[in-house]
N, C-alpha and C positions, 0 to 999 in steps of 0.2 A: 504494500500500500504506500502511496505517495503522500508526503506532507508538502504543501505548496505555499510558499510565502511570496506574495506580490507586493510591490512597493513602487512609488513614483520615482522616475529618474528624468533628468534634463527638464525640458519644458513640457513635454507631453508623452514621453516614453513610460513604459512599465518595465521594471526589472523582476526577474523570477528566480528564486532559489528553490530547488526541488530536492527533497530528501527521501531516500528509500528507508522506510521505517524499520525494516528488518536488519539492515546492515549499518545504517547511519550514513551511508555514502551520500554526498551532496553534489549536485550539478547546478551551475549557473546557466540559465538559458539566455544566451546573448549577453553582451557586455556594453550597454549604452553608457555607463558611468562607473568606472572602476572604483572611484572613491566612495560613492554611495553604496555600491555592492559590497565592498569590503566592510563598510561600517555596519550594514545590515547583518552580514554574516557574523561579525564580532558580537553584535547585540544578541543574536540568537545562540551564540556559542557553537556555530557550525563551521566546520572546515570545508572549504570549497575544493573538492577533489577533482572535478572536471568542469570544463567549459564546453557547452554545446552551442554552436552557431547555426543560425538559419540562413543567413546570407551575408554578403560582404560589406554592406554599407557601414560607415563608421559609427553610426548610432546603434549598431548591433554587434560589431566586432572590434571597435576601436579601443576597448578596455582590456582586450585579451592579454597583451604582454605585461601590463601592470599587475594584473591578478596572478599571472603565471610567475612573475618575479617575486611577488609578495608571499605566495603560498605554495609554489611548486605544482600548481594545478596542471593537468594535462588538458589539451584542447582537441576538439573534433568538430568537423563541419564539412560543407561542400568545398570542392576544389577552388572555387572562386575566392573564398576567404584566404586560402593558402597562397594563391598567386597574386592577389590584389591588395591585401592589407596586412596579414599576419600569418607567419608560418604556423601550421597546425601539427599537433602530435599525430593525428590520424585523419585521413580524408575518408568521408563516408559518402555513399551513393544511394539513390532511391532503390527501394527493394531490400536493402540491408536491415538488419536488426542491431540496435545498440543497447547496451546494458548499463544500468546504474544500480550497483549492488545486485539484488534479486529482481529488480524491476526491468522490464524490457519495453523498448519503443521501436516501432516501425518507422523507417525513414521514407517519407512520401515526397514525390516530385511535385512541387508547387511553383514551378518556374513561370515567369511572366513579369513580375515586378523587377526581378533580376533573372538572368537566364538559368542560374544554378540554384535558385532558392529551394530550400527543403523545409519540411515540417516534421515534427516528432509526435507520433501517436502511441500513447500508452493504452493498449486495448483493455487490459485488465482493470484499469482505473477509469476507462472511458474519458480520457483527457488528451487534448492535442495542443501543442505549442506551434503556432502557425506564422510567427513573425509578422511580416507585412503582406502576406498573400491574401488574407481575409481579415476584414475588420467588422466590428459590430456595425451593421447597416452600411457596409462598404467593402472595398478591396483596395489593394495597393495600386498606385499609378503604374502604368506600363512603361517604365523607364528603358527596359531592354527587350522584353519579349513582345510577342504579337497578341492580338485579341484571341486568336485561335488557341495559342499556347496557354494563355491565362484561363480561358474558359475550360479547357481540359483539366487544368490544375484545380479550379474551383469545383469542377464536377467530381474529382477524386475526393475532395473533402466532403462534398454533399452526399457521397456514397457511405460515409460513416454513419453510425446510428444517431438518431435524433437526440438521444440523451447525452451525446458526447459534449463535454465541456470544452470550450474553445478559449484559449488564452492568446489574444492578439496583443501586439506590442505598443499600441498607441491609444490615447484617449482622444479619438476623433469623432466620437459618436454623435455629439450634439450637432456638429457641422454636417455630418453625414445625414442626420435626421432631417435637417432643413431641406436638403436636396431630395431625399426620398419622398418627402411630403408632396413634392410637385409631380411625382410619377404615378403612384397608385393612390389616388385620392379617395377611392372607395374601399380601401383595405382596412377593415376595422381593427385587425390585429396590429397593423402598423400604427394606426391612430392611437390605440391604447399604449403601444410601446413608446411612442414619442412623448406621451404624457408622463410615463414612468421616467424616461430619460431626463425630461425637463425638471422633474422633482429631484432626482438624484444629483444632477449637476448644480441645482440651486443650493443643495446641502453640501456641495463639494465632495460627493461620494462617487466612486468609480462606476462606470457602466460595463466594465470588463471584470470577470469573463462573461462570455455569451454561450450559446449552444447551437449545435447544428440545426435542431428543430426550430429554434427561434429565428435563425437566419433564413431558413427555408421558407418560413411563413411570412417574413417581413422585408427581406433584403432584396431590392430590385436587381442588384448585380447578379445574384444567383438565381433569380426568377425571370431572367431576361428571355427565356424560351416560352414563357406563358403568354396566352393571348391578351391578358389584361395589360401586361407590360408592353408587349409589341404595339398594341393600339395606342398606348400613351406616348410612345416614343416615335410613332409614325413610321414603322418599318414593316415591310411586307410579311404576310403570314407565312409565306414559304421561304423566307430568308433563313440562312443557317443560324443556328443558335448562337454561334460565336459572333456572327455579324450583329445580332441584336445586343449581345453583351457589349461589343465594341462601341455601339451607339450610346449605350448607357454610360460607359466609361468616358466617352468623348463629351457627353453632356455634362457630366460631373466636372471634368477638367475645365470646362468653360463656365461653370455655375458661379 
């Protein structure tokens, strides 16, 4: 069983420390702010044994070397981290299984935001760490990949059980909600969710984590293949699903 400690980093990132309760082994999922991460680990009395990166962006891997130097942690992640920002102890690829003590996670290809972006899915705990591939009511900008690649990635995540808890890396939900409200205006589940988000943010409370089921019901980025979304964005009913998704992403970029 996993113990997950989430805390704010930088202006809108979240940091995650994950502990295998059987062995006490701890992993840091991404390294947005080494100073904050080390302080949180010290506060908990946890040793960071491993660093698991989802992609190469500096607000996800920029703290690797400082944590490795401070604690002797080993690091693993996609090859893009190793080649573009920080040498890794181990390169992992989609389809592989990684282990934290007695807990196991599947490495999932979620490329699109960056080409080599990966997610970590702990099936036994029904928990996934998805970096910037999927957000609450959103998804990451396509800085490197295509709409077709990103749609395939989101579809892999949407194939996970509805009860899967999703830890995404940014508090972008209020801004995402303002955009989503312009797409599916008749989606009651979305309307109710936006009210919850407004309340949470007014109290300075996080809107992360989310769940696969909640995103499936309310997030137009993963609902782009549905007639209600297609009609709202003005795309043909027979257009490919990834084309509809691409239109939603383009609209958000210009929102």
